C-alpha positions as CSV (number, residue, x, y, z in Angstrom):
1,X,74.0,106.6,103.4
2,X,75.8,103.9,102.5
3,X,80.0,103.3,103.3
4,X,81.7,100.8,101.6
5,X,85.1,99.9,101.4
6,X,87.0,96.6,99.1
7,X,90.9,96.6,99.9
8,X,91.2,95.3,96.1
9,X,90.4,99.1,95.2
10,X,88.3,97.9,92.4
11,X,86.3,101.1,91.9
12,X,87.4,104.6,91.7
13,X,85.5,105.6,94.5
14,X,87.5,103.3,96.6
15,X,90.9,104.5,95.1
16,X,89.8,107.7,96.6
17,X,88.9,106.4,99.8
18,X,92.4,105.0,100.3
19,X,94.1,108.0,99.2
20,X,92.1,110.4,102.1
21,X,92.3,107.2,104.6
22,X,88.6,106.5,104.9
23,X,89.5,102.8,104.9
24,X,87.6,101.9,108.4
25,X,84.7,100.9,108.9
26,X,84.7,102.2,112.3
27,X,85.0,105.4,111.8
28,X,83.7,106.3,108.5
29,X,84.3,109.9,107.0
30,X,82.3,110.5,103.9
31,X,79.8,108.2,102.2
32,X,80.0,106.5,99.0
33,X,77.3,108.7,97.3
34,X,79.0,112.0,98.6
35,X,82.6,110.3,97.4
36,X,80.6,109.0,93.7
37,X,79.3,112.8,93.6
38,X,82.9,114.5,93.7
39,X,84.2,111.9,91.3
40,X,81.0,113.0,88.8
41,X,82.4,116.4,89.6
42,X,85.6,116.2,88.7
43,X,85.0,113.9,85.6
44,X,86.0,110.8,87.3
45,X,89.6,112.1,88.3
46,X,90.9,110.2,91.4
47,X,93.6,112.9,92.4
48,X,90.9,115.9,91.6
49,X,88.0,114.2,93.9
50,X,90.8,113.2,96.5
51,X,91.8,116.4,97.0
52,X,88.5,118.3,97.0
53,X,87.7,115.8,99.5
54,X,90.3,116.6,101.6
55,X,89.6,119.7,101.6
56,X,86.5,119.0,103.0
57,X,86.9,117.3,105.6
58,X,89.4,119.8,107.1
59,X,86.4,122.3,106.7
60,X,84.5,119.7,108.6
61,X,86.3,119.5,111.6
62,X,87.2,123.0,111.7
63,X,83.5,123.3,112.3
64,X,83.0,120.4,114.5
65,X,85.9,122.4,116.5
66,X,84.0,125.7,116.4
67,X,80.8,123.8,118.8
68,X,82.8,121.9,121.0
69,X,85.1,122.9,124.3
70,X,88.5,122.1,126.0
71,X,90.8,119.6,124.8
72,X,88.0,118.2,121.8
73,X,88.9,121.7,119.8
74,X,92.1,120.5,119.5
75,X,92.1,117.4,118.4
76,X,89.4,118.4,116.2
77,X,91.7,121.4,114.6
78,X,95.0,118.5,114.7
79,X,92.6,116.5,111.9
80,X,91.6,119.4,110.2
81,X,95.1,120.6,109.6
82,X,96.3,116.8,108.8
83,X,93.4,116.8,106.3
84,X,94.6,120.3,104.9
85,X,98.2,119.5,104.3
86,X,97.0,116.0,102.4
87,X,95.3,118.5,100.3
88,X,98.5,120.7,99.9
89,X,100.9,117.2,98.8
90,X,98.6,116.5,96.7
91,X,98.5,119.4,94.4
92,X,102.5,119.9,95.3
93,X,102.4,116.0,93.1
94,X,100.0,117.1,90.7
95,X,101.4,120.8,90.0
96,X,104.9,118.5,89.5
97,X,103.3,116.6,86.6
98,X,104.1,113.0,88.9
99,X,101.4,110.8,90.9
100,X,101.8,107.2,92.5
101,X,99.6,105.3,89.4
102,X,97.0,103.2,91.8
103,X,96.0,100.9,88.8
104,X,99.3,99.3,88.9
105,X,102.6,99.2,90.6
106,X,104.7,101.8,89.0
107,X,105.7,104.8,90.8
108,X,106.0,108.1,89.4
109,X,103.9,107.7,85.6
110,X,102.5,111.1,84.5
111,X,99.5,112.2,86.0
112,X,96.3,113.4,83.3
113,X,95.1,116.0,85.7
114,X,94.3,119.7,85.9
115,X,93.7,121.6,89.4
């Protein structure tokens, strides 16, 4: 599976990747194909896609914790909690009707999203 990220964020995939923090080539979290599948399911909505992926990553890291022991469990559960919190923060911003417009320099633009 492919993994690509452009700092210029010219694609919707790269914008989703930036929101979820999957921008480090050495620590890849989710493939391009998986992001594109979520984008298709979410009608190319960047925020809804980022929420769905954050919730998926939470589940992914909880599952990893279940198959490990010792300090590694705590690490995976901590990471899972971070993605749960990210999904909640994104939902809260959407619920309030505001989102950072990732295609311009304006803050607080109304979001065109349905959750």
